[in-house]
Phi, psi and omega in degrees: 000141180297139180303320179296320178296318178302316179296314181300316179297317179300314182295317180296314180298329179289342184255352183230158178208175176061226183297325180294319178295318180298316180297317181298311183294319180295319180294318177304313181298319182295330185272349183286147174095148183295333185280349179294138183284141177299331180301325178297324177293314181302318179295316181298316180298321179291327182277340190306309181300323181288320184279328185248340182090172184243027179299156175298144174277101187280102182248138178265182183299325179294320178297315182293325176294321178296321178298315180294327179290324179286319182214104180310131180090348180293122182228091180268026187297337181246017179284159175253166182299315182294327177294316179299318181293316179300318180290328174297317178298318180298309183294334176298332182280350180285123183246016181102350180261099184297320181294319179296318179296320179298316179298322176298315180295322178299319177299316181294318179299318184293333185251005187283148168274181186299316181298320178291321178299317178302314179298310184295322179288324176296332180279357184314313184292352184260349187281140175292151182070054188307322184295339182291341188260008185298312180299318180296318180295319179296324177297317179296327180282353178259352185290154174270355177281107188303314179299323180289314177305314184290335175295329176277312193275330187262132174053035184230120183284349187299310180299318179302321185276328193246333185287137171285177186298319182297314180294321178298311182298319179296325179294317180295316178297319179299321179303315179293321183298321181263013177062046175256150182291151174265329188302324180285359179283117180292137178079012185303312182289319182295332185254016171298146182206158184301322181294321177297317178302316180298315180300319183289323177295317176300318179297318179299318180294323177297318179295314180298318181297331179270006180073026182248159182278168179238134178300131177304332181295338182307321187288350179299323182267004182255322188314309185298342185244010184287133173198164177055235185294335177292325175293327174298321177298316180293325176297322177296314180296327180296338180262008181297154175280349179272117182300330179291324177292319178296319178297319179296318178298319179296317178297318179295318178295324179296327180279351188267131181278351182294132181304326180296328179297319179295324179293319177295319181295326180296342179284347180232068187300331181293321178287321177300321179294319178298320179294316181298322180284344182087008178276343173241113178227172176297327180289318178292325176297313182298325181295336181265002181271130181294000000 
């Protein structure tokens, strides 16, 4: 049995008992083996929320460490019980044929409702034949449906590992466009790049020109590449009446190697001290954003 499947089964069984446990175990058995009909899977996936419920999958630090050990980057910290069970049912259907499993998943993606799409996209890092899902993942990262987008972009190692620079940059920009957080995107700092910084600065200017605000998180991917007029932009943000915007500007300046950035940062010693102590980080800033 696949290690990820073993964990999912363990977690579901830890959360259910009685008739719910019996239904889950019986369904797992029914779905095993190549001869099991796909129709049985479709029925099981549809019944899961009703039979098991949609409670949060309450995982502790040990559970999350086990997930990372099985699959680096796997973070099911915000999964629900029905999602874990549905993915257990899916992985049970894998018989060693990656192409066959992929075709099954494509059928499911095409016919899924929003709740199912969230589940299937969250499961991306667990599917065999990872390279087969690149087009599907990129499609999910282009959607305007925020829950579906975040199933791909948030706490999911797949984009960090598989997206090329263009797809990555578009995903980050899309997050800002639909007002989704950047901090839960795995690999965000490691995959910052000059082209992304340029795109985000252009986006900020478009927002300002329209009299609209800019998410403080935007500057996270700009700081390391700021120079010239971009430093002028950060100086402007540094004078904002919004404390979160000032904090973002300070963090971006701290990340910037340009000597002028250090001079600007020196003008706000209290924020520079918070950054140096580690009490102000991009994550603490993101936690305070509504």
